[in-house]
Jmol script that loads the backbone (N, CA, C; Angstrom):
load data "model"
ATOM      1  N   MET A   1      11.576 -18.839 -18.306  1.00  0.00           N
ATOM      2  CA  MET A   1      11.779 -19.226 -16.935  1.00  0.00           C
ATOM      3  C   MET A   1      12.461 -18.105 -16.155  1.00  0.00           C
ATOM      4  N   LEU A   2      13.380 -17.426 -16.774  1.00  0.00           N
ATOM      5  CA  LEU A   2      14.067 -16.319 -16.120  1.00  0.00           C
ATOM      6  C   LEU A   2      13.085 -15.190 -15.804  1.00  0.00           C
ATOM      7  N   CYS A   3      12.198 -14.881 -16.741  1.00  0.00           N
ATOM      8  CA  CYS A   3      11.190 -13.838 -16.511  1.00  0.00           C
ATOM      9  C   CYS A   3      10.285 -14.200 -15.346  1.00  0.00           C
ATOM     10  N   PHE A   4       9.926 -15.467 -15.249  1.00  0.00           N
ATOM     11  CA  PHE A   4       9.094 -15.950 -14.152  1.00  0.00           C
ATOM     12  C   PHE A   4       9.795 -15.726 -12.807  1.00  0.00           C
ATOM     13  N   GLY A   5      11.069 -16.039 -12.741  1.00  0.00           N
ATOM     14  CA  GLY A   5      11.832 -15.849 -11.508  1.00  0.00           C
ATOM     15  C   GLY A   5      11.981 -14.383 -11.134  1.00  0.00           C
ATOM     16  N   ILE A   6      12.238 -13.541 -12.116  1.00  0.00           N
ATOM     17  CA  ILE A   6      12.387 -12.099 -11.855  1.00  0.00           C
ATOM     18  C   ILE A   6      11.079 -11.511 -11.360  1.00  0.00           C
ATOM     19  N   GLN A   7       9.972 -11.928 -11.976  1.00  0.00           N
ATOM     20  CA  GLN A   7       8.665 -11.406 -11.575  1.00  0.00           C
ATOM     21  C   GLN A   7       8.344 -11.773 -10.133  1.00  0.00           C
ATOM     22  N   HIS A   8       8.600 -13.004  -9.745  1.00  0.00           N
ATOM     23  CA  HIS A   8       8.309 -13.422  -8.379  1.00  0.00           C
ATOM     24  C   HIS A   8       9.269 -12.782  -7.379  1.00  0.00           C
ATOM     25  N   PHE A   9      10.493 -12.545  -7.772  1.00  0.00           N
ATOM     26  CA  PHE A   9      11.421 -11.823  -6.900  1.00  0.00           C
ATOM     27  C   PHE A   9      10.937 -10.394  -6.683  1.00  0.00           C
ATOM     28  N   ALA A  10      10.421  -9.762  -7.736  1.00  0.00           N
ATOM     29  CA  ALA A  10       9.891  -8.403  -7.628  1.00  0.00           C
ATOM     30  C   ALA A  10       8.646  -8.365  -6.753  1.00  0.00           C
ATOM     31  N   ASN A  11       7.826  -9.405  -6.827  1.00  0.00           N
ATOM     32  CA  ASN A  11       6.621  -9.465  -5.997  1.00  0.00           C
ATOM     33  C   ASN A  11       6.949  -9.556  -4.512  1.00  0.00           C
ATOM     34  N   VAL A  12       8.084 -10.104  -4.178  1.00  0.00           N
ATOM     35  CA  VAL A  12       8.516 -10.173  -2.780  1.00  0.00           C
ATOM     36  C   VAL A  12       9.228  -8.885  -2.382  1.00  0.00           C
ATOM     37  N   LEU A  13      10.022  -8.355  -3.263  1.00  0.00           N
ATOM     38  CA  LEU A  13      10.844  -7.194  -2.953  1.00  0.00           C
ATOM     39  C   LEU A  13      10.034  -5.894  -2.863  1.00  0.00           C
ATOM     40  N   GLN A  14       9.039  -5.727  -3.708  1.00  0.00           N
ATOM     41  CA  GLN A  14       8.284  -4.474  -3.748  1.00  0.00           C
ATOM     42  C   GLN A  14       7.596  -4.145  -2.418  1.00  0.00           C
ATOM     43  N   PRO A  15       6.864  -5.062  -1.782  1.00  0.00           N
ATOM     44  CA  PRO A  15       6.259  -4.711  -0.487  1.00  0.00           C
ATOM     45  C   PRO A  15       7.290  -4.387   0.591  1.00  0.00           C
ATOM     46  N   LEU A  16       8.433  -5.041   0.548  1.00  0.00           N
ATOM     47  CA  LEU A  16       9.471  -4.742   1.535  1.00  0.00           C
ATOM     48  C   LEU A  16      10.009  -3.325   1.359  1.00  0.00           C
ATOM     49  N   ILE A  17      10.199  -2.905   0.114  1.00  0.00           N
ATOM     50  CA  ILE A  17      10.670  -1.551  -0.160  1.00  0.00           C
ATOM     51  C   ILE A  17       9.604  -0.536   0.224  1.00  0.00           C
ATOM     52  N   GLN A  18       8.353  -0.816  -0.098  1.00  0.00           N
ATOM     53  CA  GLN A  18       7.271   0.104   0.258  1.00  0.00           C
ATOM     54  C   GLN A  18       7.138   0.241   1.766  1.00  0.00           C
ATOM     55  N   ARG A  19       7.279  -0.860   2.483  1.00  0.00           N
ATOM     56  CA  ARG A  19       7.169  -0.793   3.944  1.00  0.00           C
ATOM     57  C   ARG A  19       8.289   0.065   4.523  1.00  0.00           C
ATOM     58  N   TRP A  20       9.482  -0.045   3.964  1.00  0.00           N
ATOM     59  CA  TRP A  20      10.605   0.749   4.455  1.00  0.00           C
ATOM     60  C   TRP A  20      10.438   2.223   4.097  1.00  0.00           C
ATOM     61  N   ALA A  21      10.001   2.517   2.888  1.00  0.00           N
ATOM     62  CA  ALA A  21       9.913   3.900   2.419  1.00  0.00           C
ATOM     63  C   ALA A  21       8.736   4.643   3.024  1.00  0.00           C
ATOM     64  N   VAL A  22       7.634   3.964   3.256  1.00  0.00           N
ATOM     65  CA  VAL A  22       6.410   4.641   3.672  1.00  0.00           C
ATOM     66  C   VAL A  22       6.020   4.296   5.100  1.00  0.00           C
ATOM     67  N   ALA A  23       6.502   3.207   5.628  1.00  0.00           N
ATOM     68  CA  ALA A  23       6.138   2.718   6.960  1.00  0.00           C
ATOM     69  C   ALA A  23       4.651   2.395   7.028  1.00  0.00           C
ATOM     70  N   LEU A  24       4.116   1.825   5.957  1.00  0.00           N
ATOM     71  CA  LEU A  24       2.727   1.396   5.897  1.00  0.00           C
ATOM     72  C   LEU A  24       2.695  -0.117   6.131  1.00  0.00           C
ATOM     73  N   PRO A  25       2.035  -0.559   7.197  1.00  0.00           N
ATOM     74  CA  PRO A  25       1.989  -2.000   7.468  1.00  0.00           C
ATOM     75  C   PRO A  25       1.327  -2.764   6.313  1.00  0.00           C
ATOM     76  N   ALA A  26       1.819  -3.943   6.049  1.00  0.00           N
ATOM     77  CA  ALA A  26       1.315  -4.744   4.934  1.00  0.00           C
ATOM     78  C   ALA A  26      -0.158  -5.081   5.113  1.00  0.00           C
ATOM     79  N   ALA A  27      -0.572  -5.377   6.332  1.00  0.00           N
ATOM     80  CA  ALA A  27      -1.978  -5.708   6.577  1.00  0.00           C
ATOM     81  C   ALA A  27      -2.883  -4.521   6.272  1.00  0.00           C
ATOM     82  N   LEU A  28      -2.428  -3.328   6.602  1.00  0.00           N
ATOM     83  CA  LEU A  28      -3.205  -2.129   6.307  1.00  0.00           C
ATOM     84  C   LEU A  28      -3.283  -1.883   4.806  1.00  0.00           C
ATOM     85  N   ALA A  29      -2.220  -2.168   4.100  1.00  0.00           N
ATOM     86  CA  ALA A  29      -2.225  -2.004   2.647  1.00  0.00           C
ATOM     87  C   ALA A  29      -3.199  -2.974   1.989  1.00  0.00           C
ATOM     88  N   VAL A  30      -3.185  -4.226   2.418  1.00  0.00           N
ATOM     89  CA  VAL A  30      -4.098  -5.228   1.843  1.00  0.00           C
ATOM     90  C   VAL A  30      -5.542  -4.888   2.195  1.00  0.00           C
ATOM     91  N   LEU A  31      -5.783  -4.513   3.440  1.00  0.00           N
ATOM     92  CA  LEU A  31      -7.131  -4.147   3.859  1.00  0.00           C
ATOM     93  C   LEU A  31      -7.646  -2.941   3.090  1.00  0.00           C
ATOM     94  N   SER A  32      -6.778  -1.970   2.853  1.00  0.00           N
ATOM     95  CA  SER A  32      -7.204  -0.783   2.106  1.00  0.00           C
ATOM     96  C   SER A  32      -7.548  -1.131   0.664  1.00  0.00           C
ATOM     97  N   VAL A  33      -6.811  -2.050   0.053  1.00  0.00           N
ATOM     98  CA  VAL A  33      -7.128  -2.465  -1.321  1.00  0.00           C
ATOM     99  C   VAL A  33      -8.502  -3.114  -1.366  1.00  0.00           C
ATOM    100  N   VAL A  34      -8.802  -3.961  -0.410  1.00  0.00           N
ATOM    101  CA  VAL A  34     -10.106  -4.632  -0.387  1.00  0.00           C
ATOM    102  C   VAL A  34     -11.235  -3.621  -0.168  1.00  0.00           C
ATOM    103  N   VAL A  35     -11.075  -2.749   0.809  1.00  0.00           N
ATOM    104  CA  VAL A  35     -12.132  -1.784   1.128  1.00  0.00           C
ATOM    105  C   VAL A  35     -12.339  -0.799  -0.011  1.00  0.00           C
ATOM    106  N   PHE A  36     -11.259  -0.244  -0.552  1.00  0.00           N
ATOM    107  CA  PHE A  36     -11.392   0.718  -1.637  1.00  0.00           C
ATOM    108  C   PHE A  36     -11.950   0.059  -2.901  1.00  0.00           C
ATOM    109  N   ALA A  37     -11.610  -1.202  -3.125  1.00  0.00           N
ATOM    110  CA  ALA A  37     -12.153  -1.918  -4.288  1.00  0.00           C
ATOM    111  C   ALA A  37     -13.653  -2.133  -4.122  1.00  0.00           C
ATOM    112  N   LEU A  38     -14.089  -2.460  -2.930  1.00  0.00           N
ATOM    113  CA  LEU A  38     -15.525  -2.633  -2.697  1.00  0.00           C
ATOM    114  C   LEU A  38     -16.286  -1.312  -2.829  1.00  0.00           C
ATOM    115  N   LEU A  39     -15.671  -0.241  -2.358  1.00  0.00           N
ATOM    116  CA  LEU A  39     -16.349   1.058  -2.399  1.00  0.00           C
ATOM    117  C   LEU A  39     -16.300   1.718  -3.776  1.00  0.00           C
ATOM    118  N   PHE A  40     -15.147   1.656  -4.441  1.00  0.00           N
ATOM    119  CA  PHE A  40     -14.944   2.437  -5.659  1.00  0.00           C
ATOM    120  C   PHE A  40     -14.609   1.605  -6.896  1.00  0.00           C
ATOM    121  N   GLY A  41     -14.605   0.288  -6.765  1.00  0.00           N
ATOM    122  CA  GLY A  41     -14.368  -0.575  -7.917  1.00  0.00           C
ATOM    123  C   GLY A  41     -12.895  -0.669  -8.286  1.00  0.00           C
ATOM    124  N   PHE A  42     -12.666  -0.865  -9.578  1.00  0.00           N
ATOM    125  CA  PHE A  42     -11.312  -1.090 -10.084  1.00  0.00           C
ATOM    126  C   PHE A  42     -10.395   0.102  -9.808  1.00  0.00           C
ATOM    127  N   LEU A  43     -10.888   1.303 -10.019  1.00  0.00           N
ATOM    128  CA  LEU A  43     -10.074   2.506  -9.772  1.00  0.00           C
ATOM    129  C   LEU A  43      -9.701   2.618  -8.295  1.00  0.00           C
ATOM    130  N   GLY A  44     -10.613   2.234  -7.421  1.00  0.00           N
ATOM    131  CA  GLY A  44     -10.314   2.241  -5.993  1.00  0.00           C
ATOM    132  C   GLY A  44      -9.219   1.258  -5.633  1.00  0.00           C
ATOM    133  N   ALA A  45      -9.227   0.095  -6.286  1.00  0.00           N
ATOM    134  CA  ALA A  45      -8.189  -0.896  -6.020  1.00  0.00           C
ATOM    135  C   ALA A  45      -6.822  -0.399  -6.465  1.00  0.00           C
ATOM    136  N   ILE A  46      -6.791   0.323  -7.567  1.00  0.00           N
ATOM    137  CA  ILE A  46      -5.513   0.850  -8.069  1.00  0.00           C
ATOM    138  C   ILE A  46      -4.983   1.962  -7.164  1.00  0.00           C
ATOM    139  N   LEU A  47      -5.870   2.816  -6.685  1.00  0.00           N
ATOM    140  CA  LEU A  47      -5.445   3.976  -5.895  1.00  0.00           C
ATOM    141  C   LEU A  47      -5.460   3.740  -4.387  1.00  0.00           C
ATOM    142  N   ALA A  48      -5.747   2.529  -3.953  1.00  0.00           N
ATOM    143  CA  ALA A  48      -5.907   2.259  -2.523  1.00  0.00           C
ATOM    144  C   ALA A  48      -4.638   2.509  -1.722  1.00  0.00           C
ATOM    145  N   THR A  49      -3.524   1.966  -2.158  1.00  0.00           N
ATOM    146  CA  THR A  49      -2.292   2.108  -1.384  1.00  0.00           C
ATOM    147  C   THR A  49      -1.799   3.554  -1.323  1.00  0.00           C
ATOM    148  N   PRO A  50      -1.779   4.297  -2.444  1.00  0.00           N
ATOM    149  CA  PRO A  50      -1.371   5.701  -2.322  1.00  0.00           C
ATOM    150  C   PRO A  50      -2.313   6.531  -1.448  1.00  0.00           C
ATOM    151  N   LEU A  51      -3.620   6.278  -1.557  1.00  0.00           N
ATOM    152  CA  LEU A  51      -4.565   7.027  -0.727  1.00  0.00           C
ATOM    153  C   LEU A  51      -4.418   6.673   0.749  1.00  0.00           C
ATOM    154  N   MET A  52      -4.193   5.419   1.049  1.00  0.00           N
ATOM    155  CA  MET A  52      -4.003   5.019   2.440  1.00  0.00           C
ATOM    156  C   MET A  52      -2.702   5.596   2.995  1.00  0.00           C
ATOM    157  N   THR A  53      -1.693   5.702   2.165  1.00  0.00           N
ATOM    158  CA  THR A  53      -0.442   6.332   2.591  1.00  0.00           C
ATOM    159  C   THR A  53      -0.680   7.789   2.963  1.00  0.00           C
ATOM    160  N   VAL A  54      -1.445   8.491   2.164  1.00  0.00           N
ATOM    161  CA  VAL A  54      -1.775   9.890   2.460  1.00  0.00           C
ATOM    162  C   VAL A  54      -2.553   9.988   3.765  1.00  0.00           C
ATOM    163  N   VAL A  55      -3.505   9.094   3.972  1.00  0.00           N
ATOM    164  CA  VAL A  55      -4.291   9.101   5.204  1.00  0.00           C
ATOM    165  C   VAL A  55      -3.399   8.851   6.414  1.00  0.00           C
ATOM    166  N   VAL A  56      -2.495   7.891   6.316  1.00  0.00           N
ATOM    167  CA  VAL A  56      -1.601   7.585   7.440  1.00  0.00           C
ATOM    168  C   VAL A  56      -0.706   8.783   7.755  1.00  0.00           C
ATOM    169  N   ILE A  57      -0.177   9.439   6.743  1.00  0.00           N
ATOM    170  CA  ILE A  57       0.687  10.601   6.967  1.00  0.00           C
ATOM    171  C   ILE A  57      -0.096  11.750   7.586  1.00  0.00           C
ATOM    172  N   LEU A  58      -1.324  11.978   7.110  1.00  0.00           N
ATOM    173  CA  LEU A  58      -2.157  13.042   7.692  1.00  0.00           C
ATOM    174  C   LEU A  58      -2.479  12.760   9.154  1.00  0.00           C
ATOM    175  N   VAL A  59      -2.799  11.524   9.481  1.00  0.00           N
ATOM    176  CA  VAL A  59      -3.096  11.175  10.868  1.00  0.00           C
ATOM    177  C   VAL A  59      -1.859  11.360  11.737  1.00  0.00           C
ATOM    178  N   GLU A  60      -0.696  10.946  11.244  1.00  0.00           N
ATOM    179  CA  GLU A  60       0.538  11.132  12.016  1.00  0.00           C
ATOM    180  C   GLU A  60       0.829  12.606  12.255  1.00  0.00           C
ATOM    181  N   ARG A  61       0.646  13.437  11.250  1.00  0.00           N
ATOM    182  CA  ARG A  61       0.916  14.880  11.415  1.00  0.00           C
ATOM    183  C   ARG A  61      -0.091  15.532  12.339  1.00  0.00           C
ATOM    184  N   LEU A  62      -1.353  15.141  12.261  1.00  0.00           N
ATOM    185  CA  LEU A  62      -2.356  15.693  13.170  1.00  0.00           C
ATOM    186  C   LEU A  62      -2.095  15.243  14.596  1.00  0.00           C
ATOM    187  N   TYR A  63      -1.672  13.998  14.761  1.00  0.00           N
ATOM    188  CA  TYR A  63      -1.385  13.479  16.098  1.00  0.00           C
ATOM    189  C   TYR A  63      -0.171  14.179  16.706  1.00  0.00           C
ATOM    190  N   GLU A  64       0.847  14.485  15.916  1.00  0.00           N
ATOM    191  CA  GLU A  64       2.040  15.175  16.409  1.00  0.00           C
ATOM    192  C   GLU A  64       1.738  16.619  16.765  1.00  0.00           C
ATOM    193  N   GLY A  65       0.727  17.217  16.115  1.00  0.00           N
ATOM    194  CA  GLY A  65       0.416  18.611  16.349  1.00  0.00           C
ATOM    195  C   GLY A  65      -0.208  18.887  17.713  1.00  0.00           C
ATOM    196  N   GLU A  66      -0.755  17.860  18.358  1.00  0.00           N
ATOM    197  CA  GLU A  66      -1.405  18.070  19.654  1.00  0.00           C
ATOM    198  C   GLU A  66      -0.439  18.138  20.781  1.00  0.00           C
TER     199      GLU A  66
END
end "model"
wireframe off; spacefill off
backbone 0.3
color backbone group
């Protein structure tokens, strides 16, 4: 029962920490997992959030450069 509680606490805490550290909106993260999974399968689903983070950072840097 304790493991069950810890796991569910981690499931709530992890997206909050990721949103603070990366500033990636939760909806964009979920959408990227779905799209990357459809395009690239299981590996796409695993790498969706890190790849979307890279895309968001690149867009922000390109936008600031203008």
